[in-house]
FIVEX-525111 format. One record per residue: residue in one letter; x, y, z of N, C-alpha, C in turn. Coordinates in steps of 0.1 Angstrom, whole numbers, padded with zeros to 4 digits, always signed. Example, Ala and Ser with C-alpha at 12.3 -4.5 7.8 and 13.67 -1.06 7.14 Angstrom:
A+0132-0057+0078+0123-0045+0078+0132-0033+0078S+0128-0022+0071+0137-0011+0071+0129+0000+0079
END
This chain:
M+0617+1191+1193+0610+1201+1186+0594+1198+1186K+0587+1203+1189+0572+1201+1189+0567+1202+1173D+0557+1189+1169+0553+1191+1158+0540+1201+1155A+0536+1203+1146+0524+1213+1142+0512+1212+1147Q+0509+1199+1153+0495+1196+1159+0498+1199+1174E+0507+1197+1182+0513+1202+1195+0512+1217+1195Q+0518+1223+1187+0520+1238+1186+0504+1244+1183N+0498+1239+1174+0485+1242+1175+0476+1239+1185V+0474+1227+1192+0469+1227+1204+0473+1235+1216S+0485+1240+1216+0488+1247+1227+0485+1258+1225A+0486+1268+1212+0481+1279+1210+0470+1282+1210A+0461+1272+1206+0449+1274+1208+0440+1275+1221F+0443+1266+1230+0442+1264+1247+0447+1279+1254S+0460+1284+1248+0466+1294+1254+0457+1306+1252R+0451+1306+1238+0444+1315+1234+0431+1320+1243Q+0425+1306+1244+0412+1303+1251+0413+1308+1269A+0424+1309+1274+0431+1304+1288+0423+1316+1296P+0421+1330+1293+0418+1340+1299+0401+1341+1302M+0394+1332+1293+0382+1333+1293+0376+1317+1299F+0388+1310+1298+0384+1294+1299+0373+1292+1311D+0378+1296+1325+0372+1292+1335+0355+1302+1336D+0353+1311+1329+0339+1317+1327+0331+1310+1316I+0337+1303+1308+0333+1295+1300+0327+1280+1305D+0335+1277+1317+0335+1262+1323+0321+1266+1333D+0322+1279+1341+0312+1283+1352+0300+1285+1346A+0297+1287+1336+0285+1293+1326+0277+1281+1321N+0285+1268+1322+0277+1257+1312+0276+1247+1325S+0264+1248+1327+0258+1236+1339+0262+1222+1338I+0261+1218+1324+0265+1206+1321+0278+1201+1323I+0285+1210+1318+0302+1207+1323+0302+1208+1338G+0295+1215+1344+0297+1212+1360+0290+1200+1364W+0279+1195+1361+0273+1184+1363+0282+1172+1359M+0290+1170+1346+0301+1162+1344+0312+1162+1350R+0318+1172+1354+0329+1176+1363+0324+1171+1377K+0315+1171+1385+0311+1165+1396+0311+1153+1392R+0304+1146+1385+0305+1130+1385+0320+1126+1383V+0327+1130+1374+0343+1127+1371+0348+1127+1388R+0348+1139+1397+0354+1142+1406+0352+1131+1416A+0338+1128+1415+0332+1117+1428+0338+1102+1424E+0338+1100+1410+0347+1089+1407+0361+1088+1411V+0366+1101+1408+0385+1099+1413+0384+1096+1431L+0375+1107+1435+0377+1106+1450+0374+1092+1458S+0368+1082+1448+0362+1070+1452+0372+1061+1455Y+0383+1065+1445+0398+1057+1449+0407+1066+1454M+0408+1075+1456+0419+1081+1461+0421+1079+1476Q+0432+1075+1480+0436+1074+1492+0438+1087+1498P+0440+1090+1512+0445+1103+1520+0457+1108+1517S+0460+1121+1512+0473+1124+1509+0480+1119+1498S+0473+1117+1487+0478+1112+1474+0487+1123+1467C+0496+1118+1459+0501+1125+1451+0500+1121+1435M+0492+1135+1430+0487+1132+1418+0493+1135+1406L+0495+1131+1396+0499+1139+1383+0487+1141+1375E+0483+1151+1373+0475+1155+1362+0479+1160+1348L+0471+1152+1338+0477+1157+1322+0467+1169+1319N+0473+1176+1310+0464+1183+1303+0456+1192+1316C+0462+1196+1324+0453+1206+1336+0445+1214+1335G+0448+1225+1324+0440+1234+1319+0444+1247+1328T+0433+1250+1335+0435+1263+1344+0436+1258+1357G+0436+1245+1360+0438+1239+1372+0425+1239+1381I+0416+1238+1374+0401+1239+1380+0403+1227+1389D+0406+1215+1384+0405+1201+1392+0417+1202+1400S+0428+1205+1396+0439+1206+1403+0436+1214+1416V+0431+1226+1418+0431+1234+1430+0418+1225+1436F+0408+1218+1432+0397+1210+1438+0405+1201+1448F+0417+1193+1440+0420+1182+1448+0431+1184+1458A+0437+1192+1453+0450+1202+1462+0440+1206+1475K+0429+1212+1477+0424+1218+1489+0419+1209+1496R+0416+1194+1490+0414+1183+1499+0425+1173+1503G+0436+1181+1504+0446+1174+1511+0459+1166+1503H+0455+1168+1488+0460+1158+1482+0473+1170+1471K+0486+1162+1469+0495+1171+1462+0493+1166+1448V+0492+1176+1439+0493+1179+1426+0504+1181+1419M+0510+1173+1407+0518+1178+1397+0510+1181+1386A+0505+1193+1382+0498+1198+1374+0506+1202+1360T+0502+1195+1346+0513+1196+1337+0500+1200+1324D+0505+1209+1317+0499+1213+1304+0508+1218+1294N+0505+1218+1280+0514+1221+1271+0510+1235+1267A+0501+1242+1274+0498+1255+1272+0502+1265+1279P+0509+1273+1276+0517+1283+1285+0504+1292+1294G+0497+1295+1283+0486+1304+1288+0477+1300+1300M+0474+1284+1297+0467+1279+1308+0475+1278+1321L+0488+1274+1322+0496+1276+1332+0495+1289+1342Q+0496+1299+1331+0496+1313+1337+0483+1315+1349Q+0469+1310+1341+0461+1312+1348+0463+1302+1365L+0467+1290+1360+0470+1283+1372+0478+1288+1383E+0489+1292+1380+0499+1300+1388+0490+1312+1398Q+0481+1319+1391+0475+1330+1398+0465+1325+1408K+0460+1311+1406+0451+1301+1413+0461+1299+1425I+0471+1293+1424+0482+1288+1434+0482+1298+1442E+0488+1311+1437+0489+1323+1446+0477+1330+1453H+0466+1329+1447+0455+1334+1454+0451+1324+1466Y+0454+1313+1461+0447+1303+1475+0456+1298+1484G+0470+1302+1479+0481+1297+1490+0485+1284+1487L+0488+1279+1478+0485+1264+1476+0504+1257+1469H+0512+1268+1472+0520+1265+1468+0528+1252+1470G+0525+1248+1485+0530+1234+1487+0523+1224+1483S+0509+1225+1479+0503+1215+1472+0504+1212+1455I+0504+1223+1449+0501+1220+1437+0516+1224+1428T+0526+1218+1422+0537+1219+1414+0533+1220+1399T+0536+1227+1392+0531+1231+1377+0546+1228+1368Q+0545+1221+1357+0555+1222+1344+0548+1222+1332Q+0551+1234+1323+0547+1228+1309+0553+1217+1303C+0548+1209+1301+0549+1192+1294+0538+1189+1287S+0542+1184+1276+0532+1176+1265+0530+1163+1271F+0516+1158+1271+0517+1145+1276+0520+1135+1264N+0528+1139+1252+0535+1129+1245+0550+1129+1249E+0552+1138+1261+0570+1140+1263+0567+1139+1280L+0563+1129+1283+0560+1128+1298+0574+1123+1305E+0584+1120+1298+0596+1117+1301+0605+1127+1305S+0601+1139+1304+0608+1152+1305+0602+1159+1321L+0594+1151+1327+0589+1156+1337+0602+1159+1345K+0600+1168+1354+0610+1171+1365+0609+1163+1378Y+0598+1162+1380+0594+1154+1392+0589+1141+1388S+0598+1130+1387+0594+1116+1381+0590+1105+1390A+0590+1108+1409+0588+1101+1412+0577+1092+1411P+0574+1081+1413+0560+1074+1411+0549+1082+1419F+0540+1083+1412+0526+1091+1416+0517+1079+1419D+0505+1081+1430+0497+1074+1436+0483+1074+1424Y+0482+1085+1415+0473+1085+1409+0477+1092+1396V+0474+1091+1386+0472+1100+1373+0460+1101+1365F+0454+1116+1364+0443+1122+1361+0443+1128+1349S+0434+1126+1340+0432+1137+1326+0418+1138+1326N+0414+1150+1322+0400+1152+1321+0396+1160+1310F+0384+1156+1307+0376+1163+1295+0383+1160+1279G+0385+1148+1278+0391+1148+1263+0403+1155+1261G+0412+1157+1268+0425+1163+1265+0434+1154+1258L+0432+1143+1259+0440+1131+1256+0435+1126+1241N+0424+1133+1236+0416+1131+1224+0427+1140+1215C+0435+1148+1217+0442+1155+1213+0456+1151+1205T+0457+1136+1207+0468+1130+1204+0466+1120+1196D+0476+1116+1186+0476+1101+1182+0482+1094+1186Q+0491+1097+1200+0500+1088+1205+0495+1084+1220L+0482+1077+1219+0477+1076+1234+0484+1061+1239G+0489+1054+1229+0495+1042+1232+0508+1041+1239K+0519+1054+1235+0528+1057+1242+0525+1064+1255I+0517+1070+1256+0513+1080+1267+0504+1066+1279L+0497+1057+1274+0496+1047+1286+0510+1040+1288A+0518+1038+1281+0532+1032+1285+0539+1040+1295D+0537+1054+1295+0544+1062+1303+0537+1065+1316I+0525+1061+1319+0514+1062+1330+0520+1049+1336N+0521+1040+1329+0524+1026+1337+0540+1028+1347R+0546+1038+1336+0560+1038+1345+0560+1047+1355L+0551+1058+1356+0550+1070+1363+0541+1066+1375L+0532+1054+1373+0526+1053+1386+0530+1040+1396K+0526+1043+1410+0532+1034+1417+0524+1022+1415P+0529+1011+1422+0523+0995+1422+0512+1000+1430G+0498+0993+1425+0486+0997+1435+0479+1010+1429G+0486+1016+1424+0481+1033+1418+0471+1031+1408Y+0465+1042+1407+0452+1043+1399+0455+1055+1384F+0446+1054+1376+0447+1063+1369+0431+1062+1366S+0426+1076+1360+0414+1078+1357+0416+1088+1344L+0411+1084+1331+0411+1094+1322+0398+1094+1315V+0395+1107+1312+0379+1111+1307+0381+1111+1292I+0377+1107+1284+0380+1103+1269+0367+1102+1260M+0366+1108+1248+0358+1108+1240+0358+1094+1234P+0348+1087+1232+0348+1076+1223+0343+1079+1211V+0342+1068+1200+0339+1068+1187+0322+1070+1187V+0316+1061+1196+0301+1066+1191+0295+1073+1203C+0286+1084+1197+0281+1096+1204+0268+1095+1199P+0259+1091+1206+0244+1089+1202+0242+1104+1199W+0243+1113+1208+0239+1129+1205+0245+1135+1192E+0257+1130+1189+0264+1136+1180+0258+1131+1166M+0257+1117+1167+0248+1111+1154+0234+1115+1150T+0228+1125+1162+0216+1128+1158+0216+1137+1147M+0228+1148+1144+0230+1157+1138+0229+1151+1123F+0229+1139+1119+0226+1137+1106+0208+1140+1102F+0202+1137+1111+0188+1141+1108+0186+1156+1108R+0197+1166+1112+0197+1179+1107+0206+1185+1095G+0211+1173+1090+0215+1179+1075+0231+1180+1078Y+0236+1179+1089+0250+1179+1092+0256+1162+1093F+0260+1159+1080+0263+1148+1080+0278+1146+1086K+0287+1154+1080+0301+1156+1085+0304+1157+1099T+0294+1162+1109+0294+1162+1123+0288+1151+1129A+0280+1146+1122+0269+1133+1131+0280+1121+1125F+0292+1119+1118+0298+1107+1116+0315+1111+1118R+0318+1121+1121+0330+1129+1125+0339+1117+1131R+0335+1113+1141+0342+1102+1151+0346+1092+1145F+0342+1089+1134+0346+1073+1128+0351+1077+1118K+0361+1088+1115+0369+1091+1103+0383+1088+1110K+0391+1076+1100+0402+1070+1101+0415+1084+1102G+0423+1083+1113+0434+1092+1109+0432+1105+1116G+0419+1106+1124+0418+1120+1129+0408+1126+1122T+0400+1137+1129+0390+1145+1121+0397+1161+1129S+0392+1170+1116+0399+1185+1119+0388+1189+1130A+0396+1197+1141+0386+1206+1150+0392+1217+1148H+0387+1226+1155+0392+1244+1159+0386+1246+1170L+0396+1256+1174+0394+1264+1189+0400+1275+1186E+0390+1287+1189+0398+1301+1189+0404+1306+1175G+0394+1297+1167+0402+1303+1151+0416+1292+1146I+0416+1283+1155+0432+1276+1153+0432+1258+1150H+0431+1253+1138+0426+1242+1136+0438+1232+1141F+0432+1219+1144+0443+1208+1148+0434+1194+1149D+0439+1184+1150+0432+1169+1148+0426+1167+1162C+0419+1160+1160+0411+1152+1171+0410+1137+1168Y+0416+1128+1177+0413+1109+1177+0406+1106+1187Y+0397+1095+1184+0388+1091+1193+0392+1076+1197Y+0391+1073+1210+0393+1062+1217+0383+1054+1221N+0378+1043+1217+0372+1037+1228+0375+1030+1237P+0371+1025+1250+0375+1020+1261+0385+1005+1259S+0379+1000+1248+0390+0987+1246+0403+0992+1241F+0405+1003+1236+0420+1004+1231+0432+1009+1241I+0422+1011+1255+0430+1014+1267+0433+0999+1274I+0419+0994+1274+0422+0979+1284+0429+0968+1275S+0432+0972+1262+0439+0957+1255+0456+0965+1258R+0459+0975+1260+0472+0982+1262+0474+0982+1277M+0468+0976+1284+0469+0977+1300+0466+0962+1305K+0469+0953+1300+0459+0940+1300+0464+0936+1315D+0477+0939+1323+0479+0935+1334+0471+0944+1345Y+0464+0954+1342+0456+0963+1352+0442+0957+1354E+0440+0963+1365+0425+0958+1371+0417+0970+1365L+0406+0965+1356+0397+0976+1355+0385+0977+1364C+0387+0990+1371+0376+0993+1379+0362+0997+1377G+0365+1005+1365+0351+1010+1358+0349+1015+1345V+0341+1017+1340+0341+1028+1326+0328+1031+1330K+0325+1047+1330+0314+1050+1332+0309+1061+1320G+0301+1059+1314+0298+1071+1304+0291+1085+1311L+0297+1095+1301+0290+1109+1308+0286+1114+1295S+0271+1116+1296+0262+1122+1286+0262+1113+1276I+0252+1104+1279+0246+1094+1273+0232+1096+1264T+0224+1099+1276+0210+1102+1275+0210+1121+1278V+0218+1121+1288+0221+1139+1291+0225+1143+1279P+0222+1157+1277+0227+1162+1263+0244+1168+1270P+0252+1166+1258+0264+1170+1260+0266+1184+1261P+0279+1187+1268+0281+1204+1269+0277+1215+1257Y+0279+1209+1247+0277+1219+1236+0262+1223+1234I+0255+1215+1241+0238+1220+1239+0237+1231+1250E+0240+1240+1249+0238+1252+1261+0228+1256+1264G+0225+1258+1278+0215+1260+1281+0202+1251+1284F+0205+1238+1278+0195+1228+1277+0190+1227+1295K+0198+1224+1303+0194+1223+1316+0185+1234+1322E+0189+1246+1319+0180+1257+1324+0168+1259+1318K+0164+1256+1306+0154+1258+1296+0147+1247+1298H+0150+1234+1302+0144+1221+1302+0145+1213+1316P+0142+1220+1326+0147+1213+1340+0140+1201+1344Q+0127+1197+1338+0118+1185+1338+0127+1174+1328L+0128+1180+1318+0132+1169+1308+0145+1164+1313F+0152+1176+1317+0165+1170+1322+0170+1161+1333R+0160+1163+1343+0160+1151+1352+0156+1141+1348M+0143+1138+1340+0140+1126+1332+0154+1120+1325L+0163+1127+1318+0170+1121+1311+0185+1117+1319E+0187+1125+1329+0196+1121+1342+0194+1109+1349K+0179+1107+1352+0172+1093+1358+0177+1083+1346A+0174+1085+1337+0178+1074+1324+0193+1071+1323E+0200+1082+1324+0215+1078+1323+0221+1073+1337N+0213+1075+1347+0218+1070+1359+0214+1053+1359A+0204+1047+1351+0204+1034+1351+0213+1030+1342I+0217+1039+1334+0225+1030+1321+0241+1032+1325Y+0246+1042+1330+0259+1047+1327+0268+1036+1330T+0268+1028+1339+0278+1019+1343+0277+1006+1330K+0267+1005+1326+0263+0991+1320+0268+0993+1303A+0276+0981+1300+0277+0981+1283+0269+0977+1278P+0264+0982+1265+0275+0990+1257+0272+1006+1259F+0263+1008+1269+0255+1023+1269+0269+1031+1275N+0278+1024+1284+0288+1035+1289+0299+1035+1280R+0301+1030+1269+0309+1035+1258+0300+1041+1248W+0290+1043+1248+0282+1052+1235+0281+1066+1244A+0287+1077+1243+0285+1087+1250+0295+1097+1246D+0290+1110+1248+0302+1122+1246+0315+1121+1251H+0314+1116+1264+0326+1110+1272+0324+1100+1278Y+0337+1091+1283+0337+1081+1294+0348+1085+1300I+0345+1082+1313+0357+1080+1322+0362+1065+1327I+0373+1062+1322+0380+1048+1327+0389+1048+1340T+0388+1039+1347+0394+1039+1361+0401+1026+1359M+0414+1025+1359+0423+1010+1361+0433+1012+1374R+0436+1000+1378+0447+1001+1389+0457+0990+1385K+0470+0996+1389+0483+0989+1384+0484+0977+1395P+0489+0966+1391+0489+0958+1400+0504+0958+1409F+0505+0953+1422+0514+0956+1429+0526+0946+1422L+0526+0938+1416+0533+0931+1407+0533+0932+1394I+0542+0934+1388+0540+0937+1371+0555+0934+1364
END
């Protein structure tokens, strides 16, 4: 039986599912971030890989990777999201490339297709909706082939852009990521908790893995919730992007961001 947190997260994202793609398409910084994430994943994926995607949403990334010759097991706990993905599979004729299953990332042992995967992927902070990331990492280890990779996009504790909200009087927002035991969030009128994880949390639990990289997303570039920034200030955006390109792979800046992407490789002998 799912707990209240999982039920609320599932209900919130199911409620947003019908307009999710429109929101995604309309936000140019989400597009900017997604492009960088995909480039990172593609730099490690071998041809015709078998990928497990956690919190796949409406399958925006699942479809992207399937169209490039990869097989994707797309999982999400929100039935509304998976309904949207099923429509895309039908529309693009991807039945042989994408398999779906309603599955919480807290219950990966319930996966119907449990053969080892070449790649495990989670985008845009879905894993920040759980306080069980340690368990999930253990499940990822079990599900990955030797030599396989995982790439996770996570929201860290320190986000400079969010902390600037202090100067506008939004004290709780400025420091909400530092709150122990999770902080309250809401989507489509439904409340649930978010938990923030630094890369060190993941690295310490996957000690036998090779760290391939930690790259910050929206360090100097504004985060997606500052809507319209790229269109209103194109020259300033280019300057901020140039600054980000100079530091997004370097510590500690790659850990001080709205999100970061961490990629690690499972050893052949573990």
